[in-house]
N, C-alpha and C positions, 0 to 999 in steps of 0.2 A: 500352546493358542490354537485354534481350528484352522480349517484350510482356505481361509477367504483370501482376497488379493490383500497383499502387504503396502502399510504406508510406514515410513520411515523419516522420523523426525530429527535433525541435525540444530542443536543447541550451539551457537558460534563460540560464544565467551560465557562462562565457561563452557567446556565440551560437555555437551549431553548428546548420550543417542539413544533413541527407545524407537521400538517397532511394534506397531497394532494393526490392526486390521481395518479395511474399510467396511462401515457399517449398512446397515439397511436403508436405502436412499440414496440419492443424486448430491453430489458436488454440484455447485452452483457457483458462478460470477455473481455477483451481488452490486459493485460499483468497478468503474475505470471506464465506462464507454461511454459516448455521447459527448457531452458538455455544449450542446448548445442552446441558446435562450433566446426570446423576441424581445428586442428593444422599442418599447413602443415612443411616434412622434406622435406630438400634438398634429390632427388632420389630414395625418398621412400615413401611409401602409408602414408598418413597424418593420424594421429588418432584422436578419438573422446575424447572432454574433455569437463567435465561440469562444467560451468564457476557461474553457479549460477542463480536465476532467480529473474527478476524485482520485486518489490510489487506485489502484486493482483491492480486491475484497472479493477473497472467496471461502465459501462457508461450506460443511459437511460433516459425516457422521463418521467417527471412530467408535470402534468396540477393542477392548482385551480383553479374551476369554480362555480361561482354562477352568471351564466348569468339569470338564467331562474327567480330568486327573483331582479334581478338588484343592489343587495347590494353589497357594496364595498369592495375589500379583500385586500387591501393594507395594516391591520395589519398584518394580516398572510404572506404575501409577504415580508413585511421588516422583520419580525422575520427569515424566511427562507433565505432569502440574508444575514443575519448577522451571518449564518453559515459559508459563505465564505468571512468575511471580517475580517480585525483587527480593535478591538474595542480599544477603549481609557482605558489604564492600562494593554493591554495585550500584552505578550512578542511574542506572534504568533497567528494567527486565532484559529477559534475551532476545537476541536477533535471532533468528529461525530460516534454517530452507528443508524443503522435503520433498521424499520422494516414494512417488507411487507406483512408478514404472510406465508413467504414461495414462495413468487411469485417469487423472484428476487434471482439470485445467491449471496451465501454470505451474505444475511439480518440475521437479529438476531435470526429469529427461526434456521434457517440453521446453524450458524456459530457464537454464539450470544459470543465468545471470543476476535474477530478482532474488532479493532478502525480504523476509517478512519477520512480523511481529504479533504475539497472539492477542486480537484484541479482546475475544472472549471464548474463555470455555465453560459450557455449561455440562455438567453432569446428568446422567439420563439415568436408568434402570440400571440395577447391581444387584447381583446374588452373591451369599456369603457363605463361607463354610462352619461347621460345628464352633470352629474357634472366634468367629467373628470376623474372618479375614476375605477381604472383596476376591472370588474369584470368576467374576464376570461383572464388565464395567462398561457402560454407555457412552458414550461424550458427544456432543456438536462442538465443533471447535469452527472460530471465524480468525482467516490470517489476513492481516491488512500489510501491503506491500510498504516497506519502510524506503519514505524518501527525504532527504535531508534538504534543509531549506538551501544551501550551498553546492548542492548538486550541479555537476558541469552539463550546461543545457546546448541543446543544437540551435542553430539562429532558425530562424524561419525561410521557407523552401524559397525565398525570392533571392535570398542570399547567392551568387553562384560560386562554386567551388573553384579551387584554386587550377589552374591548368597544370600543377606537377603534381598532383593527387586528387585521385575521386574521392578522398573524406571531405568531409564537410567541416567549417571552420567551427572551431566550440568558443563561445565564451561563458566566463562566471559571472554570474547574477546574485542578486539576493532579493529578500522580500519585504515590503513595506504595507504599512495601512493607511490608506486614505483617509485623510482627515475631512472633516465638515467643508463644505466651500470649495473646495481643490478640484480641479482638472489636473490635464496630464502637463498640458503649458507650467502651472505652478509646482508641478512634481521635480519637474525636469529641472528647472529654475532652482530651486532648491537642493535635491539631491545630486544632480548631475553640473551647477553650473551654468548653463547653456538650455535657455527656453527651447531652443529648435531642436533639443533632444528627445522632443516628446515624441518623434517619429520612431525612434530607436524603442522608446516604450510600448508604444502602441504596438508595433511590430511583433514583439515580442508574446504581448497577451492577447492577442488576434483582435485589437478594439480599432474599431474604426471612428468614431466622433470621441476627438479627446476632452468633451465635456461629461461621455457618458459615464464615468467612472461615481461611484456613488459612495459615502460615506462608511469608512468600517471594509470597505474591499480590499485585498489583499494583492498587490501586484506586485508580477517581477518587474526588476529594473538593472540594467547595467551595473557593476560593480565599481566603476569607474569610467 
């Protein structure tokens, strides 16, 4: 391999470790920030409402290069591509962590708690030796943060922490899809058994008007 900054990918189940180099070009965060939208109101100024954000998504170039020695890098490429494939016996593709020594946003050095999946893995230019094996291969990889539906979430900032600890209270939640003609009051009655609990749902989702939800919208509600 050449002497550029390295990036190592760690597949977690089963274990896969492969190291390449940061290719030419920048790594960028393409989602996971913002999340505000404007809610229209007839004959009134609309108001801003935070709807939550997509999971973090980072994208950038990776290169495997042994061009100078002319040695095949097919074994390394096979391990790398395995990170994005569904293997026999697996229910879903790999979860991944990656470490670029801080050169890439949200890598293991900067953000060790995050877990990722390979959303896309696109091959770029390649060079081969006389046997037809690749000795250099460029990729563009997109990593999507893995966030499970039953992830424990923190309560809104309006909730006051216990005097016994500085840690916020945690609440287990689940996600549902809004049906046609529903508002938060209906949902609270059906899912939680008390229409007055629409306030809890509104706080979890940053919603001010209980009638502003729309058909097909995914919202978070308390598990009980």
